[in-house]
C-alpha positions in Angstrom: 3.0 -25.6 -84.3 1.0 -22.7 -85.9 4.3 -20.7 -86.3 5.9 -23.7 -87.9 3.1 -24.0 -90.4 3.3 -20.4 -91.3 7.1 -20.6 -91.8 6.6 -23.7 -94.0 4.0 -21.8 -96.1 6.4 -18.9 -96.6 9.7 -20.8 -96.9 8.9 -24.5 -97.5 11.5 -26.9 -96.2 13.0 -29.4 -98.7 14.5 -32.7 -97.8 18.2 -32.5 -96.9 18.8 -35.7 -98.9 20.1 -34.2 -102.1 18.8 -37.0 -104.4 15.3 -36.5 -102.9 14.7 -32.7 -102.5 11.0 -33.3 -101.8 9.0 -30.9 -99.6 9.3 -31.9 -95.9 6.0 -33.4 -94.7 7.0 -33.8 -91.1 6.3 -31.1 -88.4 10.0 -30.6 -87.6 13.4 -31.3 -89.1 14.8 -31.4 -92.6 14.0 -34.9 -93.7 10.9 -36.0 -95.5 8.9 -38.9 -94.0 10.1 -41.3 -96.8 13.8 -40.6 -96.2 13.4 -40.5 -92.5 11.8 -44.0 -92.6 14.6 -45.4 -94.7 17.6 -44.3 -92.6 20.1 -47.1 -92.0 19.6 -47.6 -88.2 22.7 -49.3 -86.6 20.9 -51.7 -84.3 24.1 -53.8 -83.8 25.9 -51.1 -81.9 25.0 -49.4 -78.6 27.2 -46.4 -79.4 25.6 -45.2 -82.7 22.3 -44.2 -84.1 23.0 -44.9 -87.8 25.3 -46.9 -89.9 27.5 -44.8 -92.2 25.6 -45.8 -95.3 23.7 -43.8 -97.9 22.3 -41.2 -97.5 24.3 -40.6 -94.3 27.7 -39.7 -95.8 26.3 -36.9 -98.0 24.2 -35.5 -95.1 27.3 -35.5 -92.8 29.4 -33.7 -95.4 26.8 -30.9 -95.7 26.6 -30.7 -91.9 30.3 -30.8 -91.2 31.9 -29.0 -94.1 29.1 -27.3 -96.0 27.9 -24.9 -93.3 24.8 -27.0 -92.7 24.3 -26.1 -89.1 20.5 -26.1 -89.6 20.8 -29.9 -89.6 21.9 -30.2 -86.0 18.3 -30.5 -84.7 17.4 -33.1 -87.3 20.5 -35.2 -86.5 19.9 -34.8 -82.8 16.3 -36.0 -83.1 17.5 -39.2 -84.9 20.1 -39.7 -82.1 17.5 -39.2 -79.4 15.3 -41.9 -80.9 18.1 -44.4 -81.0 19.5 -43.4 -77.6 16.3 -44.0 -75.8 16.2 -47.5 -77.2 19.8 -48.3 -76.2 20.5 -46.3 -73.0 18.9 -45.4 -69.7 18.6 -41.7 -70.5 17.4 -41.0 -66.9 20.7 -42.1 -65.5 22.7 -39.5 -67.6 23.9 -36.4 -65.8 25.2 -34.3 -68.7 26.2 -34.3 -72.3 29.8 -33.6 -73.5 30.9 -33.0 -77.2 34.2 -34.1 -78.7 36.1 -30.9 -79.0 37.9 -29.3 -82.0 41.3 -27.8 -81.8 41.1 -24.0 -81.8 42.8 -23.8 -85.2 40.3 -26.3 -86.7 37.4 -24.4 -85.1 38.6 -21.1 -86.5 38.9 -22.7 -90.0 35.4 -24.4 -89.9 33.6 -21.7 -87.9 31.8 -24.2 -85.7 32.2 -27.5 -83.9 29.6 -29.8 -85.4 29.8 -32.1 -82.4 29.1 -29.3 -80.0 26.0 -28.4 -82.1 24.8 -32.0 -81.9 25.5 -32.2 -78.1 23.6 -29.0 -77.4 20.6 -30.1 -79.4 20.6 -33.6 -78.0 21.0 -32.3 -74.4 17.9 -30.1 -74.9 15.9 -33.1 -76.3 16.7 -35.3 -73.3 16.5 -32.5 -70.7 20.1 -32.6 -69.6 22.9 -30.1 -69.2 25.5 -29.7 -72.0 29.1 -29.0 -70.9 30.7 -27.8 -74.2 34.1 -27.0 -72.6 34.4 -30.2 -70.5 37.1 -31.4 -72.8 39.8 -29.5 -74.6 41.9 -30.6 -77.6 45.5 -29.9 -76.8 47.0 -30.8 -80.1 45.9 -30.2 -83.7 46.3 -33.9 -84.7 46.5 -35.3 -88.2 43.2 -36.1 -89.8 42.1 -39.5 -88.5 40.7 -40.5 -91.9 44.2 -40.5 -93.4 45.6 -43.0 -90.8 45.4 -46.7 -90.1 44.0 -48.1 -86.9 47.2 -48.2 -84.8 48.3 -44.9 -86.2 44.9 -43.3 -85.2 45.4 -44.4 -81.6 49.0 -43.1 -81.5 47.9 -39.9 -83.2 45.5 -39.1 -80.3 47.7 -39.9 -77.3 47.5 -36.9 -75.0 45.4 -35.0 -77.4 42.5 -34.4 -75.0 42.2 -33.3 -71.4 39.6 -32.2 -68.9 41.1 -29.2 -67.4 38.2 -28.5 -65.0 37.7 -31.9 -63.4 35.1 -30.5 -60.9 32.7 -30.2 -63.8 32.7 -33.9 -64.6 33.8 -35.6 -61.3 31.3 -38.3 -60.2 29.0 -37.7 -63.1 27.6 -40.1 -65.8 28.4 -38.4 -69.1 27.1 -38.8 -72.6 30.0 -38.2 -75.0 28.8 -37.0 -78.4 30.4 -37.0 -81.8 29.1 -37.0 -85.4 30.9 -40.0 -86.9 33.0 -42.8 -85.5 35.3 -45.1 -87.6 37.6 -47.1 -85.4 36.4 -45.5 -82.1 39.9 -44.1 -81.3 38.7 -40.5 -80.8 35.9 -41.7 -78.5 38.3 -43.9 -76.5 40.8 -41.0 -76.1 38.1 -38.6 -74.9 36.6 -41.2 -72.6 40.1 -41.8 -71.1 40.5 -38.1 -70.4 37.1 -37.8 -68.8 37.6 -40.9 -66.6 41.0 -39.6 -65.6 39.3 -36.4 -64.5 37.0 -38.4 -62.2 33.9 -39.0 -64.4 31.8 -41.9 -62.9 31.0 -43.3 -66.3 31.2 -42.2 -70.0 28.7 -43.3 -72.5 29.9 -42.6 -76.1 27.2 -42.0 -78.7 27.5 -40.9 -82.3 25.2 -40.0 -85.2 26.8 -42.6 -87.4 29.4 -45.3 -87.3 31.3 -46.9 -90.1 30.7 -50.6 -90.6 34.1 -52.0 -89.6 35.7 -53.7 -86.7 37.5 -51.7 -84.1 
């Protein structure tokens, strides 16, 4: 805590919400107390921490496309708070991220879902298995497709090539944003096919729409 205070004195943290920019007044993370308290919690869904409403889209864009890897811990803290309200965390065995295709990973430089999964796993005291799933095909961007097209686009896209790592385990499947849930469903299917006992999908934010 003293080290954190010293760092804040030398390099003050500013709120990641662009319209705010206030100095962060919380001991950890990159959100000020006012913005943290005003986050759009998604209490209607068991698989999401937040609704995809302001200021979430701008935060996700920075995290996902703007090199904002420093936000992983902040996002994970939000997810942990919601997860403990919605899930029996003690029953979870491990955390698995939704994978990126190697070409997309090379282009972006990091898998934001893996960063989230690793930070969330540390927060809840569970193992993270970053390579439990692999993405076999570099599919079309889901945002460009309608619901049925999204599901067809992901058929056979994911596999768990090392089933011994997931067999018989209860897994928390982590992604940043869900829209129709097609990606989560395809990953869940691959993990169950590999022998996972149960898969609990959980995302930082979910769009307000029907599956």
